[in-house]
C-alpha positions as CSV (number, residue, x, y, z in Angstrom):
1,M,2.3,159.0,230.9
2,H,1.3,155.4,230.1
3,A,2.8,153.8,233.2
4,N,1.2,150.4,232.6
5,V,2.9,149.8,229.3
6,F,6.0,148.2,230.7
7,D,5.6,148.2,234.5
8,R,4.2,144.7,235.4
9,Y,4.6,145.0,239.2
10,R,1.5,143.8,241.1
11,D,1.3,145.1,244.6
12,G,0.7,142.6,247.4
13,D,1.7,141.4,250.8
14,S,2.6,137.8,249.9
15,L,5.7,135.9,251.0
16,L,7.6,136.8,247.8
17,H,6.5,140.4,247.9
18,V,8.0,141.1,251.4
19,L,11.3,139.4,250.7
20,D,14.4,141.6,250.2
21,P,15.0,142.3,246.5
22,R,18.6,141.0,246.7
23,A,17.3,137.6,247.9
24,K,14.8,137.4,245.1
25,L,17.3,138.5,242.5
26,I,19.9,136.0,243.6
27,T,17.5,133.1,243.8
28,A,16.1,134.0,240.4
29,L,19.5,134.0,238.8
30,L,20.4,130.8,240.6
31,F,17.3,129.1,239.3
32,I,17.9,130.3,235.8
33,L,21.6,129.0,236.0
34,S,20.2,125.7,237.3
35,N,18.0,125.4,234.2
36,L,20.9,126.1,231.9
37,L,23.0,123.4,233.6
38,L,20.4,120.7,233.4
39,P,21.4,118.1,230.8
40,D,19.4,117.4,227.7
41,G,16.4,115.1,228.3
42,A,16.3,115.6,232.1
43,W,12.5,115.5,232.0
44,L,12.0,114.8,235.7
45,A,14.2,117.8,236.6
46,F,12.3,120.0,234.1
47,A,9.0,118.9,235.6
48,L,10.1,119.6,239.1
49,S,11.4,123.0,238.1
50,F,8.0,123.8,236.6
51,A,6.3,122.6,239.7
52,L,8.5,125.0,241.8
53,I,7.4,127.9,239.5
54,L,3.8,127.0,240.1
55,L,4.5,127.0,243.8
56,G,6.0,130.4,243.4
57,N,2.8,131.7,241.7
58,L,0.8,130.4,244.6
59,L,3.1,131.9,247.2
60,A,2.8,135.3,245.4
61,K,-1.0,134.9,245.3
62,L,-1.0,135.3,241.5
63,G,-2.8,132.1,240.6
64,P,-1.2,128.9,239.4
65,T,-1.0,129.8,235.7
66,Y,-0.1,133.4,235.9
67,T,3.5,133.1,234.6
68,L,2.5,130.2,232.3
69,R,0.1,132.4,230.3
70,R,2.5,135.3,230.1
71,S,5.6,133.3,229.1
72,L,4.2,131.8,225.9
73,W,5.2,134.9,223.9
74,A,8.8,134.0,224.5
75,L,8.6,130.6,222.8
76,P,8.9,131.9,219.2
77,F,12.2,133.5,220.0
78,S,13.5,130.0,221.0
79,L,13.1,129.0,217.3
80,A,16.5,130.5,216.7
81,A,17.8,127.2,218.0
82,L,16.0,125.3,215.2
83,T,19.2,124.6,213.4
84,V,20.2,122.1,216.2
85,L,17.7,119.7,214.7
86,F,20.0,119.1,211.8
87,A,23.4,120.0,213.2
88,I,23.8,117.3,215.9
89,P,24.7,113.8,214.7
90,G,22.3,110.9,215.6
91,Q,19.7,108.5,214.3
92,A,17.7,110.0,211.5
93,L,14.1,110.6,212.2
94,A,13.0,112.6,209.1
95,N,14.4,113.9,205.9
96,L,13.5,117.3,204.5
97,H,14.2,118.2,200.8
98,F,14.5,121.8,199.6
99,G,15.5,121.4,196.0
100,S,19.1,120.1,196.0
101,L,19.4,120.7,199.7
102,Q,18.6,117.8,202.1
103,L,18.3,118.2,205.8
104,T,18.0,115.3,208.3
105,I,16.4,115.7,211.6
106,T,18.1,113.4,214.2
107,D,17.0,112.1,217.5
108,A,19.8,113.9,219.3
109,G,19.0,117.2,217.6
110,L,15.3,116.9,218.5
111,L,16.3,116.1,222.1
112,R,18.5,119.2,222.2
113,F,15.9,121.4,220.6
114,V,13.1,120.5,223.0
115,S,15.5,120.8,226.0
116,I,16.4,124.4,224.8
117,L,12.7,125.3,224.5
118,L,12.0,124.1,228.0
119,R,15.0,125.9,229.5
120,A,14.0,129.2,227.9
121,W,10.4,128.8,228.8
122,L,11.2,128.1,232.5
123,S,13.7,130.9,232.7
124,V,11.3,133.4,231.3
125,Q,8.7,132.3,233.9
126,V,11.2,132.9,236.7
127,A,12.0,136.4,235.3
128,I,8.3,137.2,235.1
129,L,7.8,136.1,238.7
130,L,10.7,138.3,239.8
131,V,9.4,141.4,238.0
132,V,5.8,140.9,239.1
133,T,6.7,140.7,242.8
134,T,9.5,143.4,242.9
135,R,9.4,147.1,242.2
136,F,11.8,148.3,239.5
137,P,13.6,150.8,241.8
138,D,14.1,148.0,244.3
139,L,15.6,145.8,241.6
140,I,18.0,148.7,240.7
141,H,19.0,149.0,244.3
142,A,19.5,145.2,244.5
143,L,21.9,145.5,241.6
144,E,23.8,148.3,243.4
145,H,24.0,146.3,246.6
146,L,25.4,143.3,244.7
147,R,28.2,145.5,243.4
148,L,27.2,145.5,239.8
149,P,29.2,148.2,237.9
150,K,27.6,151.6,238.6
151,I,27.6,152.7,234.9
152,L,25.7,149.5,234.0
153,V,23.1,150.1,236.7
154,I,22.6,153.7,235.6
155,L,22.2,152.5,231.9
156,I,19.6,149.9,232.9
157,A,17.7,152.4,235.1
158,F,17.6,155.1,232.3
159,L,16.8,152.6,229.6
160,Y,13.8,151.4,231.5
161,R,12.6,154.9,232.4
162,Y,13.0,156.4,229.0
163,L,11.0,153.6,227.4
164,F,8.0,155.2,229.1
165,V,9.0,158.6,227.6
166,L,9.3,157.1,224.1
167,T,6.0,155.3,224.4
168,D,4.3,158.5,225.5
169,E,5.7,160.4,222.6
170,V,4.5,157.7,220.2
171,M,1.0,157.9,221.6
172,R,0.9,161.7,221.3
173,L,2.0,161.4,217.6
174,L,-0.7,158.8,216.9
175,R,-3.4,160.9,218.6
176,A,-2.3,164.0,216.6
177,R,-2.4,162.0,213.3
178,Q,-5.8,160.6,214.2
179,A,-7.1,164.1,215.0
180,R,-6.0,165.4,211.6
181,S,-7.3,162.4,209.5
182,A,-10.8,162.5,208.2
183,S,-12.6,159.1,207.7
184,I,-15.5,159.2,205.3
185,P,-17.7,156.1,205.2
186,G,-17.4,154.3,201.8
187,L,-14.3,156.1,200.7
188,H,-10.6,155.1,201.0
189,G,-8.7,157.4,203.2
190,G,-5.0,158.5,202.9
191,G,-2.9,158.7,199.8
192,S,-0.7,156.4,197.8
193,L,1.8,153.9,199.1
194,S,4.7,156.4,198.6
195,W,2.8,159.1,200.4
196,R,2.2,156.7,203.4
197,V,5.9,155.8,203.5
198,Q,6.8,159.5,203.4
199,T,4.4,160.2,206.2
200,A,5.6,157.3,208.4
201,G,9.2,158.5,207.8
202,S,8.3,162.0,208.9
203,M,6.7,160.6,212.1
204,V,9.8,158.6,212.9
205,G,12.0,161.7,212.5
206,Q,9.6,163.8,214.6
207,L,9.6,161.0,217.3
208,F,13.4,161.1,217.5
209,L,13.6,164.8,217.8
210,R,10.8,165.1,220.3
211,S,12.1,162.2,222.4
212,Y,15.6,163.7,222.4
213,E,14.5,167.1,223.4
214,R,12.2,165.8,226.1
215,S,14.8,163.4,227.6
216,D,17.2,166.4,227.8
217,R,14.5,168.4,229.7
218,I,13.8,165.4,232.0
219,Y,17.5,165.1,232.8
220,S,17.8,168.8,233.6
221,A,14.8,168.5,235.9
222,M,16.4,165.5,237.7
223,Q,19.6,167.5,238.2
224,A,17.7,170.4,239.6
225,R,16.1,168.0,242.1
226,G,19.4,166.7,243.3
227,Y,20.1,163.7,241.1
228,A,23.7,162.6,241.4
229,G,23.8,159.2,239.6
230,Q,21.8,157.2,242.2
231,I,18.1,156.5,242.4
232,R,17.0,157.0,246.0
233,T,14.3,155.0,247.8
234,L,12.7,154.9,251.2
235,A,13.1,151.1,251.5
236,S,15.7,150.0,254.0
237,H,16.8,146.9,252.1
238,D,18.0,144.9,255.1
239,L,18.5,141.2,254.8
240,H,16.6,139.4,257.6
241,K,16.5,135.8,258.7
242,K,13.6,134.9,256.4
243,D,15.7,136.2,253.4
244,W,18.7,134.1,254.3
245,F,16.4,131.1,254.9
246,F,14.7,131.5,251.6
247,M,18.0,131.7,249.7
248,L,19.3,128.6,251.6
249,V,16.1,126.6,250.7
250,V,16.3,127.6,247.0
251,F,20.0,126.7,246.9
252,L,19.3,123.2,248.4
253,V,16.4,122.7,246.0
254,V,18.5,123.7,243.0
255,L,21.3,121.4,244.2
256,L,18.8,118.5,244.5
257,L,17.5,119.2,240.9
258,Q,21.1,118.9,239.6
259,I,21.5,115.6,241.5
260,I,18.2,114.2,240.2
261,A,19.1,115.2,236.6
262,R,22.5,113.4,236.7
263,Y,21.6,110.5,239.0
264,P,18.0,109.6,238.3
């Protein structure tokens, strides 16, 4: 089982690692909500939010740029908001011509677009910091303690765990194909394009069947071991004074960011 494909938890004894998962989950959601509520162009508040994330990296003993380097992959997804460049009225900055279609980039649209990019980028970094310092079973128990609907918690837990099963089946199929494929130097391997498409389709079908059968066997094995809709853990998950103090500090900081953004 390729456990390192999706599991990004890094074991440690830092301040963030020892906090209760409920405290970390609540503060992460609060910080993300704060980023969403920041007005467009609140550069000072955005900069302070980024400084707090860097501080979180240091507190977790990950290095100052750990979440920064791993959050860049999320920026291309923010390009879905590209249309705001032309949809918000304002002073024209540039005109783009696509045949008979003319699009005008406005200053208000550019301001909204950059602000959306910053919000998404900061929120992804907070999520990375949460996942890196919290085990997934602890996150599931935090969701249960916070009274999230049980069916939703079960779906999240199974979705995460069966991703590993699916990945393992893909790796096994690829190894089997490689073991049955001869590679002769100087010659082109494989068949025509239609043959390759047919082979890929057969592999996708085999992946579905094998994953379905294996997931059924896994669930039967879980039931045989006493699974009753709840993932058990040895962690006590008790909120201590340090957890309440951490949540209070984050709440005050988030409140200060909102005040700075609106009354610079």
